[in-house]
VEXDREN-2710 file (C-alpha; in Angstrom, 1 decimal):
% VEXDREN-2710
k/r/px/py/pz
1/UNK/-45.5/12.1/20.8
2/UNK/-45.8/12.2/24.6
3/UNK/-44.3/9.4/26.7
4/UNK/-45.5/7.3/29.6
5/UNK/-43.0/7.1/32.4
6/UNK/-43.0/4.7/35.3
7/UNK/-40.8/6.2/38.1
8/UNK/-39.8/4.6/41.4
9/UNK/-38.6/6.5/44.4
10/UNK/-40.6/9.5/43.2
11/UNK/-41.4/11.1/46.6
12/UNK/-37.9/12.6/47.1
13/UNK/-34.6/13.4/45.5
14/UNK/-33.9/12.5/41.9
15/UNK/-37.2/10.7/41.5
16/UNK/-39.3/13.6/42.7
17/UNK/-37.5/16.1/40.4
18/UNK/-37.8/13.8/37.5
19/UNK/-41.5/13.2/38.1
20/UNK/-42.2/17.0/38.3
21/UNK/-40.2/17.7/35.1
22/UNK/-41.8/14.9/33.2
23/UNK/-45.3/16.0/34.1
24/UNK/-44.5/19.7/33.5
25/UNK/-43.4/18.9/29.9
26/UNK/-46.8/17.2/29.2
27/UNK/-45.8/13.5/29.5
28/UNK/-47.7/11.0/31.6
29/UNK/-46.2/9.4/34.7
30/UNK/-46.9/6.6/37.1
31/UNK/-45.1/7.9/40.2
32/UNK/-44.4/5.4/42.9
33/UNK/-42.9/5.4/46.4
34/UNK/-43.7/4.2/49.9
35/UNK/-45.0/7.6/51.0
36/UNK/-48.3/8.1/49.1
37/UNK/-49.2/11.5/50.4
38/UNK/-46.0/13.0/48.9
39/UNK/-46.8/11.4/45.6
40/UNK/-50.3/12.9/45.6
41/UNK/-48.9/16.4/46.1
42/UNK/-46.7/15.9/43.0
43/UNK/-49.6/14.5/40.9
44/UNK/-52.0/17.3/41.9
45/UNK/-53.0/19.5/39.0
46/UNK/-52.0/17.0/36.3
47/UNK/-55.3/15.2/35.9
48/UNK/-55.3/11.9/34.2
49/UNK/-51.7/12.2/33.1
50/UNK/-50.5/11.5/36.7
51/UNK/-51.1/8.3/38.6
52/UNK/-49.7/8.0/42.1
53/UNK/-49.2/4.4/43.5
54/UNK/-47.9/3.5/46.9
55/UNK/-45.2/0.9/46.2
56/UNK/-42.5/-0.9/48.2
57/UNK/-40.3/-1.9/45.3
58/UNK/-38.9/-4.9/47.3
59/UNK/-42.4/-6.4/47.4
60/UNK/-42.8/-8.8/44.4
61/UNK/-46.5/-8.8/44.2
62/UNK/-46.8/-5.1/44.7
63/UNK/-44.4/-4.5/41.8
64/UNK/-46.5/-6.7/39.5
65/UNK/-49.7/-5.0/40.6
66/UNK/-48.3/-1.6/40.0
67/UNK/-47.2/-2.5/36.5
68/UNK/-50.6/-4.1/35.8
69/UNK/-52.4/-1.0/36.9
70/UNK/-50.1/1.2/34.8
71/UNK/-50.6/-0.8/31.6
72/UNK/-54.4/-0.9/32.2
73/UNK/-54.6/2.8/32.5
74/UNK/-52.1/4.0/29.9
75/UNK/-51.8/1.0/27.6
76/UNK/-48.0/1.1/27.7
77/UNK/-44.8/2.1/29.5
78/UNK/-42.3/4.0/27.4
79/UNK/-39.7/4.7/30.1
80/UNK/-39.0/2.8/33.3
81/UNK/-36.9/4.9/35.6
82/UNK/-35.6/2.8/38.5
83/UNK/-34.7/5.6/40.9
84/UNK/-35.6/4.1/44.3
85/UNK/-32.6/3.2/46.5
86/UNK/-30.8/4.1/49.7
87/UNK/-27.2/4.7/50.8
88/UNK/-25.4/2.5/53.3
89/UNK/-22.3/3.4/55.3
90/UNK/-20.1/1.7/57.8
91/UNK/-17.3/-0.8/57.8
92/UNK/-18.4/-4.0/56.0
93/UNK/-17.7/-6.1/59.1
94/UNK/-20.2/-3.9/61.1
95/UNK/-23.2/-4.7/58.9
96/UNK/-25.5/-7.5/59.9
97/UNK/-26.5/-10.2/57.4
98/UNK/-30.1/-8.7/57.5
99/UNK/-28.7/-5.3/56.6
100/UNK/-26.6/-6.6/53.7
101/UNK/-29.6/-8.4/52.2
102/UNK/-32.0/-5.5/52.8
103/UNK/-29.7/-3.0/51.0
104/UNK/-29.1/-5.4/48.1
105/UNK/-32.8/-6.1/47.8
106/UNK/-33.6/-2.4/47.5
107/UNK/-30.7/-1.2/45.4
108/UNK/-30.1/-4.2/43.1
109/UNK/-32.9/-6.8/43.1
110/UNK/-35.8/-4.4/42.9
111/UNK/-34.4/-2.6/39.9
112/UNK/-33.3/-5.8/38.2
113/UNK/-36.7/-7.4/38.7
114/UNK/-38.6/-4.3/37.5
115/UNK/-36.4/-4.2/34.4
116/UNK/-37.1/-7.8/33.7
117/UNK/-40.8/-7.5/34.4
118/UNK/-41.3/-4.6/32.0
119/UNK/-39.4/-6.1/29.1
120/UNK/-42.1/-8.3/27.6
121/UNK/-44.3/-5.3/27.0
122/UNK/-41.3/-3.2/25.6
123/UNK/-40.2/-6.1/23.3
124/UNK/-43.8/-6.4/22.0
125/UNK/-44.1/-2.7/21.2
126/UNK/-40.4/-2.7/19.9
127/UNK/-39.6/0.4/21.9
128/UNK/-38.9/1.6/25.4
129/UNK/-36.2/2.9/27.6
130/UNK/-35.0/1.5/30.9
131/UNK/-33.0/3.8/33.2
132/UNK/-31.2/2.3/36.1
133/UNK/-29.8/4.8/38.6
134/UNK/-26.5/3.7/40.1
135/UNK/-23.8/6.2/41.1
136/UNK/-20.1/7.0/40.6
137/UNK/-20.0/4.6/43.6
138/UNK/-21.1/1.9/41.1
139/UNK/-17.8/2.3/39.4
140/UNK/-15.5/3.2/42.3
141/UNK/-15.4/1.7/45.8
142/UNK/-14.8/3.9/48.8
143/UNK/-13.9/2.8/52.4
144/UNK/-17.0/2.7/54.5
145/UNK/-19.3/2.5/51.5
146/UNK/-18.6/-1.1/50.5
147/UNK/-22.2/-2.4/50.9
148/UNK/-23.6/0.5/48.8
149/UNK/-20.8/-0.1/46.3
150/UNK/-21.6/-3.8/46.1
151/UNK/-25.3/-3.1/45.3
152/UNK/-24.5/-0.5/42.6
153/UNK/-21.6/-2.6/41.1
154/UNK/-24.1/-5.4/40.7
155/UNK/-26.7/-3.1/39.0
156/UNK/-23.9/-1.8/36.7
157/UNK/-23.1/-5.3/35.5
158/UNK/-26.8/-6.3/35.1
159/UNK/-27.6/-3.1/33.2
160/UNK/-24.6/-3.1/30.9
161/UNK/-25.3/-6.6/29.7
162/UNK/-29.0/-5.9/29.4
163/UNK/-28.2/-2.8/27.2
164/UNK/-26.6/-5.1/24.6
165/UNK/-29.1/-7.9/24.9
166/UNK/-32.2/-5.9/24.0
167/UNK/-31.0/-3.2/21.7
168/UNK/-31.9/-5.2/18.6
169/UNK/-35.5/-5.2/19.9
170/UNK/-35.7/-1.4/19.8
171/UNK/-35.4/-1.3/23.6
172/UNK/-32.9/1.2/25.1
173/UNK/-31.1/0.7/28.4
174/UNK/-29.0/3.3/30.2
175/UNK/-27.1/3.5/33.5
176/UNK/-27.3/6.9/35.2
177/UNK/-24.2/7.6/37.4
178/UNK/-24.4/10.8/39.5
179/UNK/-21.8/12.2/41.7
180/UNK/-22.8/14.1/44.9
181/UNK/-26.2/15.8/44.5
182/UNK/-28.5/17.6/46.9
183/UNK/-30.8/14.7/47.5
184/UNK/-31.6/12.8/50.7
185/UNK/-28.8/10.3/50.1
186/UNK/-26.6/11.7/53.0
187/UNK/-29.6/12.2/55.2
188/UNK/-31.8/10.0/57.4
189/UNK/-32.7/7.5/54.7
190/UNK/-29.2/6.1/54.6
191/UNK/-28.6/2.8/56.3
192/UNK/-25.9/2.9/59.0
193/UNK/-24.1/-0.3/60.0
194/UNK/-25.7/-1.4/63.3
195/UNK/-22.6/-2.9/65.0
196/UNK/-19.8/-0.8/66.4
197/UNK/-16.3/-2.3/66.4
198/UNK/-13.6/-0.3/68.1
199/UNK/-11.0/-1.0/65.4
200/UNK/-13.1/0.9/63.0
201/UNK/-13.8/3.9/65.3
202/UNK/-11.8/6.4/63.2
203/UNK/-13.5/5.3/60.0
204/UNK/-17.0/5.5/61.6
205/UNK/-16.3/8.9/63.1
206/UNK/-15.0/10.2/59.8
207/UNK/-18.1/8.9/57.9
208/UNK/-20.5/10.5/60.4
209/UNK/-18.7/13.8/60.1
210/UNK/-18.6/13.6/56.3
211/UNK/-22.2/12.9/55.8
212/UNK/-23.3/15.5/58.4
213/UNK/-21.2/18.1/56.6
214/UNK/-22.3/17.1/53.1
215/UNK/-26.0/16.8/53.7
216/UNK/-27.7/19.7/51.8
217/UNK/-24.3/21.2/50.6
218/UNK/-23.5/18.9/47.7
219/UNK/-22.5/20.6/44.5
220/UNK/-25.0/18.8/42.2
221/UNK/-28.4/20.2/41.4
222/UNK/-30.9/17.3/41.0
223/UNK/-33.2/19.4/38.8
224/UNK/-30.3/20.1/36.3
225/UNK/-29.3/16.5/36.5
226/UNK/-32.8/15.2/35.6
227/UNK/-33.1/17.8/32.8
228/UNK/-30.0/16.2/31.2
229/UNK/-31.5/12.8/31.7
230/UNK/-34.7/13.8/29.9
231/UNK/-32.8/15.3/27.0
232/UNK/-30.9/12.0/26.7
233/UNK/-34.1/10.0/26.6
234/UNK/-35.5/12.4/24.0
235/UNK/-32.4/12.2/21.9
236/UNK/-31.4/9.8/19.1
237/UNK/-28.1/8.5/20.7
238/UNK/-28.4/6.2/23.7
239/UNK/-25.3/5.8/25.8
240/UNK/-24.7/2.8/28.0
241/UNK/-23.8/5.3/30.7
242/UNK/-24.9/8.8/31.5
243/UNK/-22.5/10.3/34.1
244/UNK/-23.7/13.4/36.0
245/UNK/-21.6/15.9/37.9
246/UNK/-18.1/17.3/37.5
247/UNK/-17.0/15.5/40.6
248/UNK/-18.1/12.1/39.1
249/UNK/-16.1/12.7/35.9
250/UNK/-13.0/13.8/37.8
251/UNK/-13.1/10.8/40.2
252/UNK/-13.6/8.4/37.2
253/UNK/-10.7/9.9/35.3
254/UNK/-8.5/9.6/38.4
255/UNK/-9.4/6.0/39.1
256/UNK/-8.8/4.9/35.5
257/UNK/-5.2/6.1/35.8
258/UNK/-4.8/4.4/39.2
259/UNK/-6.3/1.1/38.0
260/UNK/-4.1/1.0/34.9
261/UNK/-1.1/1.5/37.1
262/UNK/-2.3/-1.3/39.5
263/UNK/-2.9/-3.8/36.7
264/UNK/0.3/-3.1/34.8
265/UNK/2.4/-4.0/37.8
266/UNK/1.7/-7.7/37.2
267/UNK/0.7/-7.5/33.5
268/UNK/3.6/-9.4/32.0
269/UNK/3.2/-12.3/34.5
270/UNK/-0.6/-12.1/34.2
271/UNK/-0.5/-12.4/30.4
272/UNK/2.1/-15.2/30.5
273/UNK/-0.5/-17.8/31.7
274/UNK/-1.7/-19.3/28.4
275/UNK/-1.6/-23.0/27.5
276/UNK/0.9/-23.3/24.6
277/UNK/-0.9/-23.5/21.2
278/UNK/-4.3/-22.7/22.7
279/UNK/-6.6/-20.6/20.5
280/UNK/-6.7/-16.9/21.5
281/UNK/-10.0/-15.4/22.4
282/UNK/-10.9/-13.1/19.5
283/UNK/-14.3/-12.0/20.7
284/UNK/-14.8/-8.4/19.9
285/UNK/-15.8/-6.0/22.6
286/UNK/-19.4/-4.9/22.6
END
């Protein structure tokens, strides 16, 4: 049976390739982004199966209207793909309060709210799949990427808990964690810290050079990545996390070793903090 997808950030990068693949395989898709003309190009030729909606995912009323229109047209949403987001780079001290809140609004709050807003319908139909795009940077923090890390770390925690909360209702939830892919992440859409502090000059210069050298040269193919995602959605086994990219796996394996070493330095003292005779927490891991 064909599925109905609701895809944010569908005008470029992962969202664009996902929308094209979904429509090519015969599924229906509500494709959303701020740039309507680009969505209309993707929707062209797919008739009633494609619905392009201009949407700023940070706009509460616009989100609700888009979901309402989608349900009215297709009767249901089977897969919510929260792809919209943007990078942010610079030393944390160099970001303004407005920038911090804007990046969190786009990368975390919009996806969290859309996930929450689609759940009543998915619980009623006792099926559905929520996909929240984070990044390997949602698991590992990098100097100069702290704001982006913060937004994706937040989405990681929200999504992992949600996965366990709703699985008994037949609703599936998965985090999608790519490494470096050839999307617009390293391009003009990324937010750059507005202040310049001399003490961070070396970091800022290094970041500028890194993103300029990486843009369009990343090892990851977004089409291949989205094909893996679709296969996972179509499969019977739903992971909490779907990691994409050899670089992502290598970084994760390296950081696990590093974190274990870091924690173990103070483990004996850290464990020796119990109140004598207190009941040990025996809650099983989810």
